[in-house]
C-alpha positions, -999 to 999 in steps of 0.1 A, spaced: -476 -382 -99 -494 -415 -102 -489 -416 -139 -452 -411 -134 -450 -438 -109 -468 -462 -132 -444 -454 -160 -414 -462 -137 -431 -494 -126 -436 -505 -162 -400 -497 -171 -387 -517 -141 -409 -547 -150 -396 -546 -186 -360 -543 -176 -365 -572 -151 -380 -594 -178 -351 -587 -202 -325 -594 -175 -343 -626 -164 -344 -638 -200 -307 -631 -205 -299 -650 -172 -319 -680 -183 -302 -680 -217 -268 -678 -200 -275 -706 -176 -293 -731 -198 -278 -724 -233 -247 -703 -227 -227 -680 -250 -201 -705 -262 -195 -692 -297 -164 -685 -318 -152 -649 -319 -160 -646 -356 -195 -660 -352 -201 -638 -321 -190 -607 -339 -212 -616 -368 -242 -619 -345 -235 -586 -329 -231 -569 -362 -264 -585 -374 -282 -572 -343 -269 -537 -348 -278 -537 -385 -314 -549 -377 -318 -521 -351 -304 -495 -374 -327 -507 -402 -357 -505 -379 -347 -470 -368 -340 -456 -402 -364 -475 -425 -390 -494 -404 -401 -465 -382 -405 -440 -410 -426 -465 -430 -447 -472 -399 -453 -435 -392 -462 -429 -429 -488 -457 -428 -503 -444 -395 -504 -408 -409 -522 -420 -440 -547 -440 -419 -554 -410 -396 -557 -387 -426 -582 -410 -445 -601 -424 -416 -599 -399 -387 -611 -412 -353 -642 -399 -337 -638 -371 -312 -639 -386 -277 -652 -364 -249 -643 -378 -215 -670 -378 -189 -668 -351 -162 -657 -363 -128 -651 -344 -96 -617 -347 -81 -616 -359 -45 -597 -341 -18 -567 -364 -19 -561 -357 -55 -563 -320 -49 -537 -323 -21 -514 -343 -43 -516 -317 -71 -511 -289 -46 -479 -305 -33 -466 -312 -68 -473 -276 -77 -454 -263 -46 -425 -286 -53 -422 -274 -88 -425 -238 -77 -397 -244 -51 -374 -258 -78 -381 -228 -101 -374 -203 -73 -342 -220 -64 -331 -219 -100 -339 -181 -101 -313 -176 -74 -286 -182 -100 -300 -155 -124 -287 -119 -123 -290 -89 -146 -262 -101 -168 -282 -132 -177 -310 -112 -192 -291 -105 -225 -314 -125 -247 -294 -121 -279 -263 -134 -262 -283 -162 -246 -296 -173 -281 -260 -172 -294 -247 -193 -265 -276 -217 -269 -268 -222 -306 -231 -227 -297 -240 -252 -270 -262 -271 -294 -234 -273 -320 -209 -283 -293 -231 -312 -282 -236 -323 -318 -202 -318 -335 -180 -324 -304 -190 -360 -299 -191 -365 -337 -155 -352 -341 -143 -373 -311 -159 -404 -325 -144 -398 -359 -109 -393 -344 -113 -425 -323 -125 -445 -353 -96 -433 -374 -71 -441 -347 -85 -475 -340 -87 -486 -376 -52 -473 -386 -26 -501 -388 11 -492 -381 23 -523 -398 16 -508 -432 45 -484 -429 70 -511 -419 58 -534 -446 62 -507 -473 97 -497 -460 110 -533 -457 98 -544 -491 112 -513 -508 146 -519 -492 145 -556 -502 140 -548 -539 162 -517 -540 194 -529 -524 217 -559 -527 212 -590 -505 228 -623 -501 207 -642 -526 199 -616 -553 208 -582 -567 190 -550 -559 175 -527 -585 199 -499 -574 228 -520 -588 213 -521 -623 231 -493 -643 223 -502 -679 193 -515 -697 210 -547 -708 214 -557 -671 176 -557 -665 171 -594 -676 198 -605 -652 181 -586 -624 147 -602 -633 163 -637 -633 181 -632 -600 155 -612 -580 121 -619 -595 125 -656 -607 150 -674 -586 144 -656 -554 107 -662 -556 112 -699 -563 141 -707 -540 117 -722 -513 92 -737 -536 77 -771 -525 69 -801 -546 34 -788 -552 48 -758 -570 37 -730 -547 62 -701 -549 81 -690 -518 102 -658 -514 138 -661 -502 134 -634 -475 97 -638 -466 81 -672 -469 48 -658 -456 45 -635 -486 28 -652 -515 30 -641 -551 -6 -637 -565 -7 -645 -602 24 -638 -623 46 -608 -629 40 -584 -658 67 -567 -678 55 -535 -696 77 -513 -716 70 -479 -732 87 -473 -765 93 -440 -783 88 -436 -820 121 -417 -824 149 -424 -799 165 -390 -806 159 -365 -778 138 -335 -789 125 -303 -773 90 -316 -768 76 -345 -747 82 -380 -761 57 -396 -783 51 -432 -773 46 -458 -800 14 -478 -804 23 -496 -836 17 -534 -841 49 -554 -847 60 -589 -855 86 -606 -832 119 -588 -831 101 -556 -839 97 -565 -876 75 -546 -900 51 -549 -917 27 -564 -892 8 -595 -904 -20 -612 -885 -15 -649 -890 -42 -675 -887 -24 -693 -859 -15 -662 -839 -44 -668 -815 -31 -702 -807 4 -690 -800 -7 -657 -786 21 -657 -759 46 -655 -787 30 -624 -804 17 -606 -773 50 -588 -764 50 -571 -798 14 -559 -798 4 -528 -778 -22 -530 -750 -57 -531 -765 -78 -500 -757 -109 -521 -749 -106 -514 -711 -134 -516 -686 -150 -486 -671 -131 -490 -638 -98 -491 -657 -106 -459 -674 -117 -444 -641 -90 -457 -617 -61 -466 -639 -60 -437 -663 -31 -419 -647 5 -411 -655 35 -423 -636 56 -392 -628 92 -403 -633 125 -385 -631 126 -377 -668 91 -379 -682 55 -389 -673 45 -423 -684 9 -433 -691 -4 -464 -673 -28 -477 -701 -1 -479 -728 29 -499 -738 38 -535 -748 33 -563 -722 49 -597 -715 40 -620 -687 63 -643 -668 52 -678 -655 48 -692 -620 76 -717 -622 112 -708 -626 118 -730 -657 89 -714 -676 98 -679 -666 134 -685 -678 120 -696 -712 101 -663 -714 131 -643 -705 153 -662 -731 127 -656 -758 125 -619 -750 163 -616 -749 168 -635 -782 143 -614 -800 157 -581 -786 126 -570 -767 146 -542 -751 162 -518 -777 172 -482 -780 136 -472 -785 127 -484 -750 119 -454 -728 108 -471 -695 101 -506 -682 76 -514 -655 75 -546 -635 41 -551 -618 32 -578 -593 12 -583 -561 23 -599 -528 0 -612 -501 13 -616 -465 -9 -642 -447 4 -634 -412 -7 -598 -411 -33 -599 -439 -16 -573 -461 -15 -568 -498 17 -553 -513 12 -539 -548 47 -535 -562 58 -515 -592 94 -515 -602 103 -488 -627 134 -484 -648 138 -452 -669 164 -451 -697 182 -419 -700 196 -404 -733 231 -408 -718 230 -446 -717 223 -452 -680 190 -459 -662 171 -444 -633 156 -470 -610 126 -466 -587 106 -489 -564 70 -481 -554 51 -502 -529 15 -497 -518 4 -516 -487 -32 -521 -480 -56 -542 -459 -81 -552 -485 -97 -582 -468 -105 -565 -435 -142 -575 -429 -163 -565 -400 -161 -599 -384 -123 -597 -384 -121 -564 -367 -111 -562 -330 -137 -554 -304 -124 -519 -299 -128 -513 -336 -164 -527 -336 -172 -505 -306 -158 -474 -322 -176 -481 -355 -209 -486 -336 -206 -454 -316 -197 -435 -348 -227 -448 -367 -250 -438 -338 -235 -404 -335 -236 -399 -373 -273 -408 -374 -280 -382 -347 -260 -357 -366 -279 -364 -399 -313 -363 -381 -305 -330 -365 -294 -316 -399 -325 -329 -417 -349 -315 -391 -332 -281 -391 -332 -278 -429 -367 -293 -433 -384 -268 -410 -361 -238 -418 -349 -242 -453 -336 -206 -454 -308 -216 -431 -291 -233 -460 -279 -198 -471 -255 -199 -442 -220 -211 -450 -218 -233 -419 -250 -251 -428 -236 -257 -463 -206 -271 -446 -228 -295 -426 -245 -307 -457 -211 -312 -473 -200 -333 -443 -230 -355 -447 -224 -360 -484 -187 -369 -478 -198 -395 -452 -222 -410 -478 -194 -409 -504 -171 -428 -480 -198 -455 -475 -202 -458 -512 -165 -461 -518 -161 -488 -491 -190 -508 -506 -174 -506 -541 -140 -515 -528 -154 -546 -510 -173 -557 -541 -142 -552 -562 -120 -572 -538 -146 -600 -537 -146 -602 -575 -107 -602 -575 -106 -630 -549 -129 -651 -571 -106 -645 -599 -77 -657 -578 -95 -689 -571 -99 -698 -608 -68 -681 -622 -46 -700 -646 -8 -703 -643 -2 -675 -669 -26 -648 -658 -18 -615 -644 -41 -606 -614 -42 -568 -612 -49 -557 -576 -41 -521 -584 -77 -513 -590 -88 -521 -554 -56 -505 -542 -65 -473 -560 -100 -475 -546 -86 -480 -511 -63 -449 -516 -93 -429 -528 -113 -439 -497 -84 -429 -474 -81 -395 -491 -118 -389 -487 -116 -398 -450 -88 -373 -447 -109 -346 -463 -137 -355 -440 -115 -350 -410 -103 -317 -424 -138 -302 -429 -150 -316 -396 -121 -298 -378 -129 -267 -398 -166 -269 -386 -154 -268 -350 -142 -232 -356 -179 -221 -354 -184 -241 -322 -153 -226 -305 -165 -190 -311 -176 -187 -274 -139 -184 -264 -125 -148 -265 -93 -161 -281 -111 -175 -312 -132 -144 -314 -101 -122 -314 -84 -144 -340 -115 -143 -362 -117 -105 -360 -80 -103 -367 -84 -123 -399 -114 -102 -409 -94 -70 -405 -61 -81 -420 -72 -104 -448 -66 -78 -476 -32 -67 -463 -21 -102 -455 -31 -114 -489 -12 -86 -507 19 -93 -487 16 -131 -493 13 -124 -531 44 -102 -530 63 -129 -511 52 -156 -536 62 -134 -566 96 -128 -552 101 -164 -542 91 -176 -577 117 -153 -593 144 -164 -568 136 -201 -575 138 -195 -612 172 -180 -608 184 -208 -585 171 -235 -608 187 -219 -638 221 -216 -622 223 -246 -599 197 -270 -612 221 -292 -632 243 -299 -601 219 -302 -572 190 -325 -567 172 -300 -545 171 -273 -572 167 -294 -604 129 -286 -606 110 -254 -599 84 -268 -576 110 -287 -556 131 -256 -554 102 -236 -540 95 -263 -514 132 -263 -503 133 -225 -500 101 -224 -479 114 -252 -457 147 -234 -452 127 -202 -445 108 -218 -417 139 -233 -400 142 -268 -417 177 -261 -429 192 -297 -426 183 -306 -462 198 -275 -479 236 -270 -479 252 -236 -488 275 -255 -513 245 -263 -534 241 -226 -543 278 -221 -553 277 -237 -587 275 -204 -605 306 -189 -588 316 -180 -553 304 -144 -553 271 -153 -570 266 -182 -545 272 -158 -516 246 -135 -531 220 -163 -536 226 -176 -501 223 -141 -486 191 -135 -504 177 -168 -491 189 -164 -456 182 -127 -450 158 -113 -476 133 -141 -476 136 -152 -440 144 -120 -421 127 -94 -442 97 -109 -460 86 -135 -435 91 -111 -406 71 -84 -424 43 -110 -429 43 -119 -392 46 -83 -380 17 -73 -401 -5 -100 -385 8 -90 -351 -2 -53 -357 -37 -63 -367 -39 -86 -337 -31 -57 -314 -57 -35 -332 -83 -62 -328 -75 -66 -291 -78 -29 -286 -112 -29 -302 -123 -58 -281 -112 -41 -249 -130 -9 -258 -163 -29 -265 -161 -50 -234 -196 -54 -219 -209 -67 -187 -218 -101 -200 -217 -137 -188 -192 -163 -201 -202 -194 -220 -194 -217 -190 -216 -196 -167 -244 -199 -192 -239 -237 -192 -240 -238 -154 -274 -220 -154 -288 -237 -185 -280 -273 -172 -285 -266 -135 -309 -296 -133 -283 -320 -146 -257 -306 -123 -281 -308 -95 -286 -345 -101 -249 -351 -99 -246 -331 -67 -272 -354 -51 -249 -384 -56 -233 -397 -23 -198 -389 -35 -207 -352 -40 -230 -348 -9 -215 -327 19 -227 -334 54 -230 -307 80 -206 -311 109 -214 -291 140 -180 -295 157 -196 -289 191 -210 -255 181 -245 -242 173 -256 -232 138 -253 -195 146 -218 -199 159 -207 -218 127 -223 -192 105 -205 -164 124 -172 -183 121 -177 -187 84 -185 -150 78 -155 -139 99 -133 -162 78 -147 -147 46 -141 -112 59 -105 -120 68 -98 -134 33 -113 -104 17 -92 -81 38 -61 -101 30 -67 -99 -7 -73 -61 -4 -39 -56 14 -22 -78 -11 -34 -57 -40 -24 -25 -22 11 -40 -15 15 -47 -52 3 -12 -61 -25 -27 -81 -48 0 -94 -83 -15 -97 -107 -2 -123 -134 20 -107 -168 5 -107 -193 25 -127 -226 36 -112 -245 15 -136 -227 -17 -126 -231 -9 -89 -269 -2 -94 -273 -36 -113 -254 -54 -85 -277 -37 -59 -308 -47 -78 -296 -83 -81 -291 -85 -44 -326 -73 -39 -340 -98 -63 -321 -126 -45 -336 -115 -12 -371 -116 -27 -365 -151 -41 -352 -163 -7 -384 -149 9 -406 -169 -15 -385 -200 -11 -388 -199 27 -426 -193 24 -430 -223 1 -409 -245 23 -430 -236 54 -462 -243 35 -449 -277 24 -439 -285 60 -474 -276 73 -490 -298 46 -468 -328 54 -468 -325 92 -503 -313 99 -521 -324 67 -537 -289 65 -554 -273 35 -531 -244 28 -537 -219 0 -510 -215 -26 -487 -186 -17 -494 -156 -39 -463 -138 -52 -462 -100 -50 -463 -89 -86 -458 -52 -81 -439 -31 -56 -459 -5 -36 -459 29 -51 -449 47 -20 -422 33 3 -402 47 32 -368 60 20 -339 37 27 -311 54 46 -286 32 28 -296 46 -6 -285 77 -23 -309 105 -35 -310 89 -70 -319 54 -56 -284 40 -60 -261 29 -32 -235 54 -19 -202 57 -36 -181 44 -6 -204 14 -3 -202 6 -40 -164 9 -38 -163 -16 -8 -186 -40 -27 -165 -38 -58 -133 -45 -39 -150 -74 -22 
């Protein structure tokens, strides 16, 4: 007791010193800092503390362990000393107080709590709940706080500005032929971006002056070797040409000096960096073909309108766009200063074999310059809490696998390890993205007027980070399935999946086979006339959406291009066979197995405690501290009566409520399940155990009262370990030691 009081005194002195120092700093120095500097200070403090916790403390413990292992201390034998009478009294009182707490806790235990296997299962579930529950909540809060709703609106607005007509320029949707592309570039990408230019030459957009064009725009076209349409995929040209697509190619000694003249006729060099091969090696999926990103012929515009027009005139005079042109990509990057957003824009034009073109606008919005010092306080708080919770999660996982490596065979522990690895991968991706953005910003500072600054690499890294975070949320949510196994609903659903997985999988395969055949037929008949059925995958998606009730996108007229009667047949198959027959068979099958699993659960129902009852008993100490608070404390009110009168009134009230519930059940013709003799015997034994515990509690309380009031030396109360072998028969018990049947029935109804 003295040691505990000393510890509390030292803790109070330490807290007082810290508070006093903070008050002195606030009074004499103050906290008058800018927001960015203050956030940087807070982040630095957190980083130092985390570094000390993760790296400093393990190094210190390693050094101490090596010191103790090489130079062990001498064995210290403390001298013997006799305890005085005061110390013995203090120890006796502490022992009795602890014994009183234990006996009060035993009042909550019954025979149902002695299922040790179930208790171990509940204890594991409670441990997982207190570890993965806060981790999942902190992850959700971090994602919700860091998500920005302006990204969607920025993407939608910029897409509309480039796709449709406006007052000052033409939209890409109004470009019908390839020879109109240069007019669109002149109107929309040259004049509109220089309409508000100042004398210093900084570009300004006609519809958004706060959006700045970074670098220059890049024109990239993909050419086919043979313009004739064949059966196979197109083969894109990578041949070196002279201006106006002249052959043979000659490398002149002055081509490096006038490289802007010869660049549009030379394919992109394959000497890419590692990040380009890793991030940019993908295909643009168009309406007609798939177009590789790291191929084609490139030409750059200029920053000023006059120089850009010279480039366009040069390309037009030398016929840069010909019949061999398959697709043209226009790439550039916009930066919005007001909302700190990068907009990576890609305008695509696909030339069809029929003379027209298919336009498309793709805009990727991302916050690439969002540093920690620029985050709001809510985001900083959510990030700090998530880091602390993740450290606790990693520590728990490491300790569990270090001392019990055989647990790694479990699927759930493998999932925990995968969650940890995905978190580490997210941190690595964020660090790589920040370093890549920093290098790109340095490139922006020293960029020349005719240089294309490619922000698609950090944009692709940002997309990869976002996708990884999405997978992290998915597997974390899946991990909660193990935690929620204490609920009977989740247990029932798990058993249903275990029983029905083979039948459900077979039915799902049959549905998929039938759906693929139907989609093949619909695509073959109606694919040339309907955009919803021109491709097999899109047709399957549309059929599944229609099957689940999303019928607004599919019209019956889209299935009538093969004739009226054939269209009626296709629509009937879609509306009745797939929806009514196959989907209902799938749902009915799951429902049948669900009923079987419920029947098995009801037949195996045991007299067991619930998870919440286990938590109440397991954490009774914590709940007891809350009950001691003034807001939860209930005072005894006599109301002018004695204690015996109040107890009698309470018991009479309980009897009246019990009688009312019994009459209500009889009025509803409710047939209660008869109580078995085993349950009645357990309940009777539990009542006896409670009476014995109450007896010990009263003895301990009386002993403590005598010690505090009279300062007497009282021996510790000895508990009765064994019942006497011979006892007088109890008239309330039956011949087998169990209570009578009528009494068991009354107790069960109560």
